[in-house]
C-alpha positions as CSV (number, residue, x, y, z in Angstrom):
1,M,0.0,0.0,0.0
2,E,1.2,3.5,-0.8
3,E,1.5,6.0,2.0
4,A,-0.1,9.1,0.4
5,N,-3.5,7.6,-0.3
6,T,-3.9,5.2,2.6
7,A,-5.9,6.0,5.7
8,Q,-6.4,4.0,8.9
9,N,-9.8,2.8,7.7
10,D,-8.0,1.3,4.7
11,L,-5.9,-0.8,7.0
12,R,-8.7,-2.4,9.0
13,G,-12.5,-2.8,8.8
14,G,-15.1,-3.8,11.3
15,R,-14.4,-3.6,15.0
16,S,-11.9,-5.5,17.3
17,P,-12.4,-6.0,21.0
18,W,-9.4,-3.8,21.8
19,L,-11.4,-0.7,20.7
20,A,-14.3,-1.2,23.2
21,G,-14.3,1.5,25.9
22,L,-10.8,2.7,25.1
23,T,-9.9,6.3,25.9
24,R,-8.4,7.7,22.8
25,P,-5.3,9.8,23.4
26,H,-4.9,13.0,21.5
27,H,-1.7,14.8,20.7
28,P,-1.1,18.4,19.6
29,V,-0.7,19.4,16.0
30,L,2.9,20.3,15.1
31,E,2.8,23.9,13.9
32,Q,6.4,24.9,14.1
33,N,9.8,23.8,12.8
34,L,11.9,21.7,15.1
35,R,15.0,19.6,15.4
36,C,15.6,16.3,17.1
37,D,18.0,13.4,17.2
38,V,15.5,10.9,15.8
39,L,12.2,11.4,14.1
40,I,9.8,8.4,14.2
41,V,7.1,8.4,11.5
42,G,4.2,6.3,12.7
43,G,2.6,5.9,16.1
44,G,1.5,2.3,16.1
45,I,3.1,-0.5,18.1
46,T,6.4,-0.3,16.2
47,G,6.7,3.5,16.6
48,S,5.7,3.2,20.3
49,L,8.4,0.7,21.0
50,L,11.0,2.7,19.2
51,A,10.0,6.0,21.0
52,E,10.2,4.4,24.4
53,H,13.4,2.6,23.7
54,L,15.3,5.4,22.0
55,S,14.1,8.1,24.5
56,R,15.3,5.8,27.4
57,R,18.7,5.7,25.6
58,G,18.9,9.5,26.1
59,L,18.0,10.6,22.5
60,Q,15.8,13.5,21.7
61,I,12.8,11.9,20.0
62,C,9.9,13.2,18.0
63,L,7.2,10.9,16.9
64,I,4.5,12.0,14.4
65,D,1.4,10.3,13.1
66,R,-1.1,11.8,10.7
67,E,-4.0,10.0,12.4
68,R,-4.7,8.6,15.9
69,P,-1.7,6.6,17.1
70,G,-2.4,2.9,17.2
71,F,-5.7,3.0,15.4
72,G,-4.4,1.6,12.2
73,S,-2.9,-1.9,11.9
74,T,-2.2,-2.1,15.6
75,A,-5.9,-2.1,16.4
76,A,-6.5,-5.0,14.0
77,S,-3.7,-7.2,15.6
78,T,-4.7,-10.3,17.5
79,A,-1.6,-9.7,19.7
80,M,-0.5,-13.3,19.7
81,L,3.1,-12.7,20.7
82,Q,4.8,-15.8,19.3
83,W,8.4,-16.5,18.7
84,E,7.6,-19.2,16.2
85,I,7.8,-17.6,12.7
86,D,5.5,-18.0,9.7
87,C,8.2,-20.0,8.0
88,S,8.9,-23.1,10.0
89,L,12.4,-23.8,11.2
90,A,12.6,-26.5,8.5
91,E,11.5,-24.1,5.8
92,L,13.9,-21.4,6.9
93,T,16.7,-24.0,7.1
94,G,15.9,-24.8,3.4
95,F,16.5,-21.2,2.5
96,Y,19.4,-20.2,4.7
97,G,20.9,-23.3,6.3
98,F,20.4,-24.5,9.9
99,E,22.9,-22.2,11.7
100,K,21.4,-19.0,10.3
101,A,17.8,-20.2,10.6
102,S,18.2,-21.4,14.2
103,G,19.9,-18.1,15.1
104,I,16.9,-16.2,13.7
105,Y,14.5,-18.4,15.7
106,R,16.5,-17.8,18.9
107,R,16.4,-14.0,18.4
108,S,12.7,-14.2,18.0
109,L,12.4,-16.1,21.3
110,Q,14.6,-13.5,22.9
111,A,12.4,-10.7,21.6
112,V,9.3,-12.1,23.3
113,S,11.3,-12.5,26.5
114,G,12.6,-8.9,26.2
115,L,9.1,-7.5,25.7
116,K,7.9,-9.4,28.8
117,S,10.8,-7.9,30.8
118,L,10.0,-4.4,29.5
119,V,6.3,-4.7,30.4
120,D,7.1,-6.1,33.9
121,T,9.8,-3.5,34.6
122,L,7.7,-0.5,33.5
123,G,4.5,-1.9,34.9
124,L,2.6,-1.4,31.7
125,G,-1.1,-2.2,32.0
126,C,-1.9,-4.0,28.8
127,A,-3.4,-7.4,29.8
128,F,0.0,-9.1,29.1
129,R,0.0,-12.8,29.9
130,D,2.7,-15.5,29.5
131,R,1.5,-18.2,27.2
132,H,2.5,-21.5,25.6
133,T,1.8,-22.1,21.9
134,L,0.2,-25.2,20.4
135,Y,1.3,-25.8,16.8
136,L,-1.2,-28.2,15.3
137,A,-0.9,-30.5,12.4
138,G,-3.0,-29.3,9.5
139,G,-3.3,-29.4,5.7
140,E,-0.3,-31.2,4.2
141,I,1.7,-31.0,7.5
142,G,1.1,-34.2,9.5
143,A,2.7,-36.1,12.3
144,T,5.9,-36.9,10.3
145,E,6.6,-33.3,9.3
146,L,5.8,-32.1,12.9
147,R,8.2,-34.6,14.4
148,A,11.0,-33.4,12.0
149,E,10.3,-29.8,13.0
150,Y,10.4,-30.7,16.7
151,E,13.7,-32.4,16.3
152,L,15.2,-29.4,14.4
153,R,14.0,-27.1,17.2
154,A,15.4,-29.4,19.9
155,R,18.8,-29.3,18.0
156,A,18.6,-25.5,18.0
157,G,18.0,-25.4,21.8
158,L,14.4,-24.1,21.4
159,P,11.7,-25.1,24.0
160,G,9.0,-27.5,23.0
161,T,7.5,-31.0,23.4
162,Y,6.1,-33.2,20.7
163,L,2.6,-34.5,21.3
164,D,1.3,-37.5,19.4
165,Y,-2.4,-37.9,18.7
166,L,-3.4,-39.6,21.9
167,T,-1.3,-37.3,24.1
168,L,-2.7,-34.2,22.3
169,L,-6.3,-35.5,22.8
170,R,-5.7,-36.3,26.5
171,E,-3.9,-33.1,27.3
172,F,-5.8,-30.5,25.3
173,G,-8.9,-32.3,23.8
174,F,-8.0,-31.6,20.1
175,T,-8.3,-34.3,17.5
176,R,-5.3,-33.7,15.3
177,E,-2.5,-36.0,14.2
178,A,0.1,-34.3,16.3
179,A,1.2,-31.0,17.8
180,I,4.2,-29.2,19.3
181,V,3.6,-27.3,22.5
182,S,6.2,-24.7,23.4
183,S,6.7,-22.2,26.2
184,G,8.0,-18.6,25.8
185,S,5.1,-16.8,24.0
186,A,2.5,-14.3,25.3
187,D,-0.6,-12.4,24.5
188,A,-1.8,-8.8,25.3
189,D,-4.1,-6.0,24.4
190,P,-2.2,-4.4,21.5
191,L,-3.8,-0.9,21.8
192,L,-3.3,-0.7,25.6
193,L,0.3,-1.8,25.1
194,S,0.9,0.8,22.3
195,H,-0.6,3.6,24.3
196,A,1.2,2.7,27.5
197,L,4.5,2.8,25.6
198,L,3.7,6.2,24.1
199,A,2.9,7.6,27.6
200,Q,6.1,6.1,28.9
201,A,8.1,7.7,26.0
202,A,6.5,11.0,26.7
203,S,7.5,10.9,30.3
204,Q,11.0,10.3,29.2
205,G,11.0,13.4,27.1
206,A,9.7,12.2,23.7
207,R,7.6,14.7,21.8
208,I,4.5,13.2,20.2
209,A,2.5,15.2,17.7
210,D,-0.1,15.1,14.9
211,A,1.6,15.7,11.6
212,Q,2.0,14.2,8.1
213,A,5.4,13.7,6.5
214,V,5.2,14.4,2.7
215,H,8.9,14.8,1.8
216,Y,12.2,13.4,2.9
217,D,15.5,15.1,2.0
218,P,18.6,13.3,3.3
219,A,21.1,15.2,1.1
220,G,22.8,17.1,3.9
221,R,24.3,16.1,7.2
222,S,20.8,15.5,8.6
223,V,17.4,14.6,7.1
224,I,14.9,17.4,6.5
225,V,11.3,16.1,6.6
226,G,8.7,18.4,5.1
227,L,5.2,18.2,6.6
228,E,1.9,18.7,4.9
229,N,1.3,22.0,6.7
230,G,4.6,23.5,5.4
231,C,6.6,23.0,8.6
232,E,9.9,21.0,8.7
233,I,11.6,18.7,11.1
234,E,15.4,18.3,11.0
235,A,16.6,15.0,12.4
236,D,19.9,13.2,12.6
237,H,18.0,10.0,11.8
238,V,14.5,9.1,10.6
239,V,12.7,5.8,11.3
240,L,9.8,4.8,9.1
241,A,7.3,2.8,11.2
242,T,4.2,3.2,9.2
243,G,2.8,-0.3,9.5
244,Y,1.8,-1.8,6.2
245,V,2.0,1.6,4.4
246,M,5.3,2.1,2.6
247,P,6.5,5.4,1.0
248,D,7.0,5.1,-2.7
249,F,10.7,5.4,-2.6
250,L,11.0,2.1,-0.5
251,K,11.1,-0.8,-3.0
252,T,11.6,-4.4,-2.3
253,D,10.8,-7.7,-4.1
254,L,10.4,-9.5,-0.8
255,H,7.2,-7.8,0.6
256,Q,3.6,-8.0,-0.4
257,T,0.3,-7.0,1.3
258,A,-2.4,-9.4,2.1
259,S,-5.7,-9.5,3.9
260,S,-6.8,-11.4,7.0
261,W,-10.1,-11.8,9.0
262,A,-10.8,-12.4,12.6
263,I,-13.7,-12.6,15.1
264,A,-14.0,-12.5,18.9
265,T,-16.8,-14.6,20.4
266,V,-19.1,-13.8,23.2
267,P,-17.6,-14.5,26.6
268,Q,-17.4,-18.2,27.2
269,A,-17.9,-20.3,30.3
270,P,-14.5,-21.2,31.8
271,G,-15.2,-24.9,31.0
272,A,-15.6,-24.1,27.3
273,L,-12.0,-22.9,26.9
274,W,-9.1,-25.1,26.1
275,R,-6.4,-25.8,28.7
276,D,-4.2,-22.9,29.9
277,G,-5.4,-20.6,27.1
278,V,-2.6,-21.7,24.9
279,L,-2.1,-19.8,21.6
280,I,-3.2,-22.1,18.8
281,W,-2.0,-22.0,15.2
282,E,-2.0,-24.5,12.4
283,A,0.9,-25.9,10.4
284,S,-0.9,-25.4,7.1
285,E,-0.5,-22.7,4.4
286,D,-4.0,-21.4,5.0
287,Y,-3.6,-21.6,8.7
288,L,-6.0,-20.9,11.5
289,Y,-5.0,-19.1,14.7
290,A,-6.8,-18.7,18.0
291,R,-6.3,-17.3,21.5
292,T,-8.4,-16.3,24.5
293,T,-8.9,-13.0,26.2
294,Q,-9.0,-11.9,29.8
295,D,-12.8,-11.8,29.7
296,N,-13.0,-15.3,28.3
297,R,-13.6,-14.6,24.7
298,I,-12.1,-16.7,21.9
299,V,-10.3,-14.7,19.2
300,I,-10.0,-16.8,16.0
301,G,-8.7,-15.7,12.7
302,G,-7.2,-16.7,9.4
303,E,-8.5,-17.2,5.9
304,D,-5.5,-15.0,4.7
305,D,-5.6,-14.0,1.1
306,D,-2.8,-12.2,-0.8
307,S,-5.0,-11.7,-3.8
308,I,-7.3,-9.3,-2.0
309,T,-5.7,-5.9,-1.2
310,D,-8.5,-3.5,-1.9
311,P,-10.1,-2.4,1.4
312,E,-13.7,-2.4,0.1
313,D,-13.3,-5.9,-1.3
314,R,-11.7,-7.1,1.9
315,D,-14.4,-5.7,4.2
316,A,-17.2,-6.9,1.9
317,L,-16.0,-10.5,2.7
318,M,-16.4,-10.1,6.5
319,P,-19.8,-11.8,6.7
320,A,-18.7,-14.8,4.6
321,K,-15.4,-15.1,6.4
322,T,-17.2,-14.9,9.8
323,E,-19.3,-17.9,8.9
324,I,-16.2,-19.9,7.8
325,L,-14.4,-19.0,11.0
326,L,-17.3,-19.9,13.2
327,K,-17.5,-23.3,11.5
328,K,-13.8,-23.8,12.1
329,L,-14.2,-22.8,15.7
330,A,-17.1,-25.3,16.2
331,A,-14.9,-28.1,14.7
332,L,-11.9,-27.2,16.8
333,C,-13.7,-26.5,20.1
334,P,-17.3,-28.0,20.0
335,Q,-18.0,-27.0,23.6
336,A,-17.6,-23.3,22.9
337,I,-20.5,-21.0,21.9
338,A,-19.8,-20.2,18.2
339,S,-21.2,-16.7,18.2
340,A,-19.3,-13.6,17.2
341,D,-19.4,-10.4,19.2
342,F,-16.7,-8.6,17.2
343,V,-15.8,-9.0,13.6
344,W,-12.9,-7.3,11.8
345,S,-10.6,-7.5,8.9
346,G,-7.1,-6.1,8.3
347,A,-4.2,-5.6,5.9
348,F,-0.9,-7.2,6.9
349,G,2.5,-7.4,5.3
350,E,4.3,-10.6,4.6
351,T,7.6,-11.7,3.1
352,Q,8.6,-14.8,1.3
353,D,10.8,-16.0,4.1
354,G,8.5,-14.9,6.9
355,L,11.1,-12.4,8.2
356,P,10.7,-8.6,8.7
357,L,12.4,-5.8,6.8
358,I,14.5,-3.9,9.3
359,G,17.4,-1.6,8.8
360,P,18.7,1.2,6.6
361,V,16.6,2.3,3.6
362,P,18.8,1.7,0.5
363,D,20.1,4.8,-1.2
364,H,18.6,7.1,1.6
365,P,21.3,8.0,4.1
366,R,20.2,8.2,7.8
367,L,16.7,6.7,7.0
368,F,15.7,3.4,8.7
369,A,12.6,1.4,8.3
370,A,10.7,-1.6,9.8
371,Y,8.1,-3.4,7.7
372,G,6.8,-6.8,6.7
373,Y,5.9,-8.5,10.0
374,G,3.5,-11.3,9.0
375,G,2.1,-13.3,11.9
376,N,4.8,-12.1,14.3
377,G,3.9,-8.4,14.3
378,I,4.6,-7.2,17.8
379,T,7.5,-9.7,18.3
380,F,9.3,-8.3,15.3
381,S,8.3,-4.7,16.3
382,F,10.2,-5.2,19.6
383,L,13.2,-6.7,17.6
384,A,13.1,-3.7,15.2
385,S,13.2,-1.2,18.1
386,R,16.3,-2.8,19.6
387,L,18.0,-3.5,16.2
388,I,17.5,0.1,14.9
389,G,18.6,1.5,18.2
390,R,21.9,-0.3,17.9
391,M,22.3,0.8,14.3
392,I,21.7,4.4,15.2
393,A,24.3,4.1,17.9
394,G,26.8,2.9,15.2
395,E,26.9,-0.7,16.2
396,R,27.2,-3.4,13.6
397,E,27.0,-7.2,13.6
398,A,26.8,-9.6,10.7
399,W,23.4,-11.0,11.7
400,F,21.8,-7.6,11.2
401,D,21.8,-8.5,7.5
402,D,19.4,-11.3,8.1
403,F,16.6,-8.7,8.2
404,A,18.0,-6.2,5.6
405,I,15.5,-4.5,3.4
406,D,17.6,-5.2,0.3
407,R,18.5,-8.8,1.1
408,P,18.2,-11.2,-1.8
409,V,14.9,-13.1,-2.5
410,P,15.3,-16.4,-0.8
411,K,15.9,-19.6,-2.8
412,L,16.1,-23.2,-1.6
413,L,19.6,-24.3,-1.0
414,G,21.0,-27.0,-3.2
């Protein structure tokens, strides 16, 4: 999606449970020129994490958003904070070899742990809960493939236990060939998390304002960002954190935008929910994902489609997708009340290797970007905030290139 013509309503349709009763923070309009160390463009979860982290590192931060921070893609997130990536470890190993692939998986695990530590340390009220994940056999991925995936993960030092059919049925009540249950994930309310981070950043000196960037000039020793109202911001560095909306000068063959749909049920009786509220996702291409909420709702989503990118077409499918998701919920969890209280759709970015695009913008000095999160949105947002923070500080490690915006399109080894 192109930045200039995309509004928050283009990024999501319907209504998610995170919007219910939420106090909407408002920020002043920026009506004067200013200078800062780092300008962050975008006030969703990625921008919020960046603003908090960089301001805590002592940098003078300005964050701008042309609409209400967090009410774009962040409001459509299901906030399943998994370390397991859209590409399985086996798939990623086929692209990059075991050592590189396992290193990426371990950094994803560390990102969820780091986010948990941040929430605990700052006391952020965002319904954050530690969770296990349950990776279910589905589609063409059966017990044999899941066993091989489990063994690769064990070799990489990742947490997890393989469950055969009978063990899965006994422990969780699901009738699938097999599953992998793993610790180290979490869930949360994404809007509360984003707004709590923005409030923390503001308390650390970050300036948050309503403004729209329309021009970037990195030609001098700093970046001059022109705003729609004619004002300018001069920054040593600029970070683009605009969700699934990319400026036209950022080109990559790795990224594409797709659509997804989700529902939240009516509150369930405790006995209707699966054990421990584990995060559920399927090991199939058209996978299903599900979680619970603090008020005992079931959030279930999927039906992802990369052929549908027009917001009107996406939103028009919500009734049909709702029926499909309710039928899948009834098959997965027959004891639950399959009735939707909230229905929504959203755009999301995905890459061919399931990895985000984080780092310097090619041919644009002092500009950084973070895009393409797939099913690991908030996990990769946290990783992006730490990685870009290190880059701005002048640090450099070889593994940074694993997420580079201009990395080659992945091809199977051999």
